[in-house]
C-alpha positions, 0 to 999 in steps of 0.5 A: 500500499502507498504510504504517507507522513504528515509533516507535523510528525518530524522536526525540522523545516518543512523542506528538511521534512520533505527530504526525510520523509523521501528518503525513508521511502513513504509516497506522500506527506500531509502538509501541516500548516503550520509548516507551510506557513513558517516556510520561505517556499511559495506553494508553486516551490513545495509542489516542485519540491515534492515532485522532484523527490517523488512525493505526492502532497495527499492531505493538506491539514487542519481546517477548523472550527467550520460547521455547526456554528451562526450563519454570519460566522459560517459565511466568514468560515466560506471566505476563509476556506476559499482562500485555503482552496486557492492555496491547495491549487497551487500547492496540488492538494486534493483533500482537505482535513476539516476537524470537528468544530471546538468552538464555543459558537458550535450549537449540538445540531447534527442537521446544520453541521450537515448543510453546512459542511454540504456547503462548504464541499460545494465550494471544495467541489468547484476547486476539485478539492475533496473534503474529509471530515475528521471527529476530534477526541475532544471535539465539542459536540462531535468526538466519535468517529461513528457521529462525524460519518452520520453527518457526512451520510446525511450531507450526502455531498459527493465531495464530502467524505470522512477521514478516520484518525486511528488516536481519536478512535482508540484513545476514547475506547471506541468500538471500531468495528463500527467502520464496516458500516461506512463505504470504503469510497467514503473513507477519504483519509486514514491517519495512524498514530499509537500512544501509551496508556497513561491517564491524563486529559486526552488533548495533551496526550493527544499533542505530546504523546502519540507514537507510531504504530507498534510502539504504544497501547493501541490495537492499531492493526486491528482498526486498520484491518476494519477499514481495509474490510471496508475497500478503502484504497487511501494511503496509510498514513502517519499523524504523530504528535510527539515532543521527542520526535520534535527534537529529534533528527528528521532522518532517522525518525522518518526512518523509524516511521517507515519500519512502523508501517511496514511492521503493521503492513506485515500484520495485517497481510499486506507486506510481504516481508521476509519471515522473522529470524528470531535469534536463539543465543548470545554468541558474545558480547564485544567491548571497545577498549582505548585500555585492555589491562583495566578490562583484563583485570576485570575479566580475569576477576571474574574467572574468564580466560583469555583463549584466542586473539583475532588473525588480523585484528586487535580483538581477543576472545575471553571464554567462561563457560558459555559465556564470551566476550571480545575486547577490541583495541583496535576501534576508534573509541569515544571520550566516554572510554570502553563501551560495548559496542556490538552484540553476536546473536546466534540466529538459525539462519544468519542470511535470512536474518539480514534479509529480514533487517533490510527489508525492515530498513536496517541495511547490512553495515559494510566491514573490513574483511580479509579474504579468510575471514568468516562472512558475518553481517551485522546491522546497526540498532538505533543506539548504534550497537551492531548486531551480528548474526552468527552460527557459533558450532554449526558445520553447515554454517561459517563459525566467526571463531575461526577468525581467532587464534587459540592462545592454548588456554581452554575456557574457564569453567569456574562459576559463569555459566553464560550471558544472562542478558544485556542492558544497553542505554538508549539516546533519550529520542530513541527508547521507543524506535528501540523496542519496535526495532528489536520487535520488528527486525529481529522478532523479539518479545517487548515486555511492558515498559517500566519506570525506575527511580534514580536520584536524578528522575525518572528511567524508563527501562523495556526488556525485550526477549525469545521466547525461552528466555536465552535472548535477553536485552533491557533496553534503558533511557536514562533521566540524566543525559550528562551523567555517564554513571547513568549511561552505563551499559552492563552485561549480566553473567549467569551463574548458579550460585551468585554467592560463591562467584561473587566471593571468588570475584572479591578474593581475586582482587575484583570490586563489588559495588558497595550498597547501603545498609539500609537496604538489607534492613528492608530486606529483613522487614520484607522476606524471612532469610535463613540464619546468616543469609541476609548477613552473606548478601549484606557483606557481598552487596547482593540484592535479592528480588522474588516474584510469582516464578522465583528468587533473583539474586544480583551483584554488581563490579564497579564501572569501567568507562561505560561499561560493569557486569552484574552476576546473576542467579535466577531460581525457579523460573524467575522473570525479572531484571531486579527492578526493584533493586534498580534505584539502590543500585543507581544511587550507589553508583553515583555515590561510587562515582562521587567517590572516585571522581570518575 
């Protein structure tokens, strides 16, 4: 299907928005009136610019407070509309959005509204323009799509139809099944937006917190199915009012927007995308560092062994159990030092995973590869982390480990079984995009978003997982963008005995994150422990959590650059990540950073 996006959904100048929409592959745009009014370009210039970019102007919007008003006011409205229709003729737009009135002059009179909209449609038809009437969720008298349709049906004008907007319909809890009663040819336009499900005024919700389909809590796909069943053949268009999107770079936002529509079309059976290839495990985590010594000391204390070195690059492989850490000293390092730069994901079909990513606008990254290197494809997640599609230990496919020359030391078999999960801090404007990316491109399941209290505000966190939990990635956006502690990434290592692992780490010279005594006093009030158990946790800084499925024990190392490690013991199928303990951990990290000065 054709895709379109409202210019209000993107940041920057009108020309920048048009360029971004075209680069992302959209077929058309909705021109938001404020964007046109603020542009130095004439309507003719904008029309030519869109034509050069291969964009159709699908809609001009909005025209407000038109119908069900006193005759004198409606006469003024017709004069205003005539000027707008002249502008649209110059612009090359043939459909105008008319929102249901919020004017205090509007009266609750459907017959009057239908009669005046019919007269407006007469004027529009003279200019070759169609009028799409939309019910605003906060409209003064018309606030539901079925009410708006009844008025359009009563008017019975060929140039008057309705515009359906998923936000205005779903935010009120309206049942979209009634869309089936609207002939497809009378649905002049379809606008799509998702949104989280907060408790707030619907106008503020609409103006500031919409998001792209698949990033919120609405059943946008269900609504679209109802619309398509009517025979609607217009574009799927995005109209998203969002403070974050309006501050972020328009280019990535437009790509995120288009990806959301591709995933939506796949969901409703209208996009023949390559099937998702869900990863089955974590092959490795790659750390980039300017100085390998502190990281080597940390990994050694954790029980890892340096088992191999890349044949052509300054990259070392450290192993323990099934946990593999690559330490790369040959890649340019940002000022914040050591960071988690790449993740290797075990894939049942690496080539298929790459095809899926390409189809969803995540191109395979160019790589410097020697002739003997294993062909290993990677794509970039929204935060810049490289995701490699791997096949480890499968003779029918190339193994990335063949690029490494052994040191002669076998992998350690101590306390660590593998990687439990990885935590990636997202740029503030990529959090929702990241969840959609990992769900759409990788086929991971996105869990509910949770808020975590940090000393400097709230942090949002959302985990994405595969069905058996062998791949878990926690996506987090921090409250203090200038604070490196908040923006630290971490690798959680799975163990069957966190007490033994923590003791061995400390005995080897490793530094565990100190936890305030008040935390353990609170634990004593909340849970019952065996004799000496709580004292052990207090001594080692082990945090404790419990849910309906089991118990979660975990502790943390000191931070190196932007990276720290977590030792994790899950018992009884615990599914969480210790969110209840995150405020304590974050405060402890802030304190440790202040004491060490870094």
